[in-house]
C-alpha positions as CSV (number, residue, x, y, z in Angstrom):
1,M,8.3,-14.3,8.0
2,S,7.6,-13.0,4.3
3,I,10.0,-12.7,1.2
4,T,10.2,-9.4,1.0
5,T,11.1,-9.0,4.9
6,A,13.8,-11.8,4.3
7,L,15.3,-10.0,1.3
8,A,15.3,-6.5,3.3
9,L,16.4,-7.6,6.8
10,G,18.0,-11.4,6.3
11,F,16.5,-14.2,7.6
12,D,15.9,-13.6,11.3
13,T,13.4,-15.9,13.4
14,R,12.5,-12.8,15.7
15,F,10.2,-11.9,12.2
16,C,8.6,-15.2,12.3
17,A,5.2,-15.8,13.9
18,A,2.6,-18.4,13.7
19,G,-0.9,-17.0,13.0
20,C,-1.3,-13.6,13.7
21,A,0.9,-13.0,16.5
22,R,3.0,-9.6,16.4
23,T,6.9,-10.3,15.4
24,Q,9.5,-7.8,16.1
25,P,9.0,-4.2,14.9
26,S,10.8,-3.5,11.7
27,P,13.3,-1.0,12.1
28,L,12.4,0.7,9.1
29,F,8.8,1.2,10.5
30,A,8.3,5.3,11.0
31,S,11.8,5.8,10.2
32,A,13.2,8.8,8.8
33,S,16.2,7.6,7.3
34,E,17.4,8.6,3.9
35,M,20.4,5.9,4.1
36,P,18.6,2.7,5.6
37,Y,21.5,0.4,5.0
38,T,24.1,2.8,6.1
39,E,21.8,3.8,9.2
40,L,19.9,0.5,9.9
41,G,21.5,-2.3,8.1
42,V,18.5,-2.7,6.3
43,R,17.9,-3.0,2.5
44,P,14.9,-1.6,1.0
45,A,12.8,-4.3,-0.8
46,M,9.4,-4.1,-2.4
47,L,7.7,-7.4,-3.8
48,V,5.9,-6.4,-7.6
49,A,3.2,-8.3,-8.9
50,A,4.2,-8.4,-12.7
51,G,4.9,-11.1,-15.4
52,S,8.2,-9.8,-16.4
53,I,11.0,-7.4,-16.0
54,A,9.6,-4.8,-18.3
55,A,6.1,-5.0,-17.0
56,T,7.8,-4.5,-13.4
57,T,9.6,-1.6,-14.6
58,A,6.4,0.3,-16.2
59,L,4.4,-0.5,-13.0
60,I,7.1,1.5,-11.2
61,D,7.2,4.2,-13.8
62,R,3.7,4.7,-14.1
63,G,3.5,5.1,-9.8
64,L,6.5,7.5,-10.6
65,T,4.8,9.5,-12.8
66,A,1.4,9.6,-10.9
67,R,3.5,10.9,-8.3
68,A,4.4,14.2,-10.1
69,D,1.3,14.4,-11.4
70,P,0.3,18.4,-10.5
71,R,-3.6,17.6,-10.0
72,G,-2.6,15.2,-6.9
73,A,-3.6,11.7,-7.1
74,L,-6.6,10.0,-5.3
75,A,-6.1,7.4,-2.6
76,Y,-9.3,5.1,-1.9
77,L,-9.6,3.3,1.5
78,V,-12.0,1.1,2.0
79,T,-12.5,-0.7,5.1
80,A,-14.2,-3.9,5.9
81,G,-17.0,-2.6,8.3
82,D,-16.3,-5.5,10.6
83,A,-14.3,-4.6,13.5
84,N,-12.9,-8.0,13.9
85,R,-11.7,-8.2,10.3
86,D,-10.6,-4.7,10.0
87,I,-6.9,-4.7,10.9
88,R,-6.2,-2.2,8.2
89,G,-8.8,0.2,9.5
90,A,-6.7,2.1,12.0
91,A,-3.6,2.4,9.6
92,F,-6.4,3.7,7.2
93,R,-7.5,6.2,9.6
94,R,-4.2,7.5,10.1
95,L,-3.6,8.1,6.4
96,A,-6.9,9.8,6.0
97,A,-6.0,12.6,8.7
98,S,-2.7,12.9,7.7
99,P,-1.9,12.3,3.8
100,P,1.3,12.4,1.7
101,P,1.4,15.7,-0.1
102,G,-0.1,15.8,-3.4
103,V,-2.7,12.7,-2.6
104,I,-6.6,13.2,-1.8
105,V,-7.8,10.2,0.4
106,R,-11.3,9.2,0.0
107,T,-12.5,6.7,2.5
108,R,-15.5,4.0,2.2
109,Q,-16.7,1.1,4.1
110,G,-17.4,-2.2,3.0
111,F,-19.5,-2.2,-0.3
112,S,-19.8,1.4,-0.7
113,P,-20.0,2.0,-4.3
114,I,-17.2,4.2,-5.9
115,D,-18.0,5.8,-9.6
116,F,-14.2,5.5,-11.3
117,S,-15.5,7.0,-14.5
118,A,-14.8,10.5,-13.1
119,T,-11.3,9.6,-11.3
120,R,-9.8,6.8,-13.5
121,S,-7.0,8.8,-14.3
122,A,-6.2,10.5,-11.1
123,T,-6.5,6.9,-8.8
124,L,-3.3,6.0,-7.6
125,F,-4.4,3.8,-4.9
126,Y,-7.2,1.3,-4.1
127,F,-6.8,-0.3,-0.9
128,T,-9.2,-2.6,0.9
129,G,-9.5,-4.6,4.0
130,A,-13.0,-5.8,2.4
131,V,-14.4,-9.3,1.8
132,R,-15.5,-8.6,-1.6
133,V,-15.5,-5.5,-3.7
134,L,-18.6,-4.8,-5.9
135,H,-16.4,-3.1,-8.8
136,R,-13.1,-3.5,-10.4
137,C,-10.3,-1.2,-10.3
138,V,-8.9,-0.7,-13.7
139,C,-7.2,2.5,-13.4
140,L,-4.2,3.9,-15.8
141,R,-2.0,4.5,-13.0
142,A,-3.6,2.7,-9.9
143,R,-2.1,0.5,-7.4
144,C,-4.7,-1.9,-6.3
145,D,-4.4,-4.2,-3.4
146,R,-7.8,-6.3,-2.5
């Protein structure tokens, strides 16, 4: 059980698993609830890697600013290119097929290079299932996950 799940749902052994075994699905998954605590008994939680409260607030504020950008935002989804390792690939394909409003999704596989010079300020997400990446994603408003 992750710390984020424990904070959102409370400790529950149904959300614990050994290795890669499935756990109880989260009641928030695919939920349209606008009042998750009232309707589902879940307190939404987010784990943010930052060195201070100020840095955390700044990260969240950059994300909110990026969502409001009229140019739209770019999301890079980089798959591993290895079916045995690519656990994110199915989710990436669904997101690419039906992106959120204002988000332009670009998909890449494995070590495909990405030229951030022209898209640096528009890149909001860089998610990868790849083992290694050839470049650093140092973008002004990006949420990178490697």
